[in-house]
C-alpha positions in Angstrom: 87.8 149.2 114.4 90.9 147.1 115.3 92.4 145.5 118.2 95.9 146.9 118.7 98.6 145.8 121.2 100.9 148.5 122.5 104.1 147.3 124.3 106.2 150.1 126.1 107.6 150.5 129.5 106.6 154.2 129.6 103.1 154.2 130.7 102.6 157.8 129.6 103.3 156.9 126.1 100.9 154.0 126.4 98.1 156.2 127.7 98.7 158.7 124.9 98.6 155.9 122.3 95.2 154.6 123.7 93.7 158.1 123.8 94.8 158.8 120.2 93.7 155.6 118.7 90.4 155.4 120.6 89.2 158.4 118.4 89.3 156.0 115.4 87.4 153.4 117.4 90.4 151.1 118.0 90.7 149.1 121.1 94.2 149.3 122.6 95.7 146.8 124.9 98.6 148.2 126.9 101.5 146.2 128.2 104.1 148.1 130.3 106.1 145.0 131.3 107.3 143.1 128.1 108.2 140.1 130.2 104.6 139.8 131.3 103.2 139.7 127.7 100.9 136.7 127.1 102.1 135.2 123.8 99.2 132.9 123.6 96.8 135.8 123.1 98.7 137.4 120.1 96.3 136.1 117.7 93.7 138.5 119.1 95.4 141.5 117.8 95.2 143.2 114.3 98.4 145.2 114.7 101.2 145.5 117.3 103.3 148.5 118.5 106.7 147.7 120.0 109.0 150.0 121.8 112.6 149.0 121.2 114.5 149.9 124.4 112.6 148.4 127.4 113.6 147.1 130.8 114.0 143.3 130.9 114.2 142.8 127.2 114.1 144.7 123.9 111.7 145.2 121.0 113.9 143.3 118.6 114.0 140.0 120.7 110.2 140.4 121.4 109.6 141.0 117.6 111.4 137.8 116.7 109.2 135.7 119.1 106.0 137.5 118.0 106.7 137.1 114.3 106.8 133.3 114.6 103.3 133.3 116.1 101.4 135.9 114.1 101.3 137.5 110.7 99.8 140.9 111.6 101.6 144.2 111.1 104.3 145.1 113.6 105.6 148.7 114.0 108.5 149.7 116.2 108.5 152.8 118.4 112.0 154.2 118.5 114.1 157.1 119.4 116.1 158.9 116.8 119.3 157.6 118.2 118.2 154.1 117.6 117.3 154.6 113.9 120.5 153.0 112.5 119.8 149.6 114.4 116.5 149.1 112.6 118.2 147.3 109.7 118.2 144.2 111.8 114.9 145.0 113.4 113.1 145.1 110.1 114.8 142.0 108.9 113.2 140.2 112.0 109.7 140.8 110.4 108.7 144.3 111.6 106.9 146.3 108.8 107.7 149.8 109.9 108.7 152.2 112.6 107.7 155.4 114.1 110.3 157.9 115.5 109.6 159.3 119.0 108.3 161.9 119.5 105.6 161.2 116.9 102.6 163.4 116.1 98.9 162.5 116.5 98.2 162.7 112.8 101.3 160.5 111.8 100.4 157.7 114.3 96.7 157.6 113.2 97.7 157.7 109.5 100.4 155.0 109.8 97.9 152.7 111.8 95.2 153.3 109.2 97.5 152.6 106.4 98.8 149.3 107.7 95.3 148.1 108.6 94.1 148.9 105.1 97.0 147.2 103.6 96.4 144.1 105.7 92.9 143.7 104.4 93.7 144.0 100.7 92.9 141.0 98.6 94.8 139.4 95.8 93.8 136.5 93.5 96.3 136.1 90.7 99.8 134.9 89.8 102.5 136.8 88.1 105.5 135.2 86.3 108.5 137.3 85.4 111.3 135.0 84.0 112.7 133.1 87.0 110.5 134.9 89.5 106.9 134.0 90.2 104.5 135.9 92.4 101.5 134.1 94.0 99.5 137.3 94.7 96.9 135.3 96.6 99.3 133.8 99.0 101.7 136.8 99.0 104.6 134.5 98.1 107.6 135.1 95.8 109.5 132.2 94.3 112.7 132.1 92.3 113.2 128.8 90.4 110.3 127.4 92.5 112.1 128.2 95.8 110.1 130.4 98.1 112.0 133.5 99.2 111.6 134.2 102.9 110.5 137.8 102.6 108.8 139.7 105.4 105.3 141.1 104.7 106.7 144.6 103.8 109.6 143.2 101.7 107.1 141.2 99.5 104.8 144.2 99.2 107.6 146.3 97.8 108.7 143.6 95.4 105.2 143.0 94.2 104.5 146.7 93.6 107.7 147.3 91.8 107.3 144.1 89.7 103.7 145.0 88.7 105.0 148.4 87.5 108.3 147.0 86.1 110.4 149.4 84.0 109.0 152.4 85.9 111.2 154.5 88.4 109.6 155.2 91.8 111.1 157.5 94.5 111.2 156.4 98.0 108.2 158.6 98.8 106.1 157.1 96.0 106.9 153.6 97.2 105.9 154.7 100.7 102.6 156.1 99.6 101.6 153.4 97.1 102.7 150.4 99.1 102.1 151.5 102.8 99.4 154.1 102.1 101.2 157.2 103.4 103.8 159.7 102.5 106.2 160.8 105.4 109.8 162.1 105.0 110.7 160.7 108.3 110.0 157.2 106.9 112.2 157.3 103.8 114.8 155.1 105.5 112.2 152.3 106.0 112.2 151.8 102.1 116.0 151.9 101.9 116.3 149.4 104.7 113.7 147.0 103.2 115.3 147.1 99.8 118.7 146.4 101.3 117.3 143.4 103.1 115.5 142.2 100.0 118.8 142.4 97.9 120.6 140.4 100.6 118.0 137.6 100.3 118.0 137.6 96.6 121.8 137.6 96.2 121.9 133.9 97.1 120.0 133.3 93.8 122.2 135.6 91.8 119.0 137.5 91.0 118.9 141.3 91.3 115.8 142.7 89.6 115.6 145.9 91.8 117.8 148.5 90.5 118.8 151.9 91.9 118.4 154.9 89.7 120.6 157.3 91.3 119.1 160.5 92.4 115.6 159.3 91.6 114.7 156.0 93.2 114.2 152.4 92.3 112.8 150.2 89.6 112.2 146.6 88.7 114.1 145.8 85.6 112.1 144.4 82.6 
């Protein structure tokens, strides 16, 4: 069971989300007015769902505020026409997104996968040349400088680094890192890797290589 916050100005969607997730025992707090969201209570939630286009504000602005206060998974709810704008949205700290209209099984699977991922425990360090992973703290450092990766960016880096030299498709990364396999989410991996490369470029470090037509690998 998890406490889940759903923010969307469409009350019908909020009711649907509550009905679906209640079947898995989750408690859903529904907020239809994003400007009325009580930021002081965000620590109560295990996962947050955010619509992007809302009256009064948008999901991106709200995500930026929320991510400064909590570390739980944040998933955007977005229309297909808004998909291209998610590069900046994921860079703000969101972990994933669901395209509207989404299916019952997909919503339940995504929520379950992110909650499982949130509870995984790590306890060792991994050093690869200039790069050091503190797996217990979920931190990645280059030359002893911590890289400001989002939770999802870190998980992708850690997975590829732990399996360095092996090539993984976008679908494999989705399944292994996030715990699900969905064609509609392939662009999530593309976007996260683009943002990772942007952050590492300042250190002239580019360990994630694209293997054209196949996927990505962490070079040995």
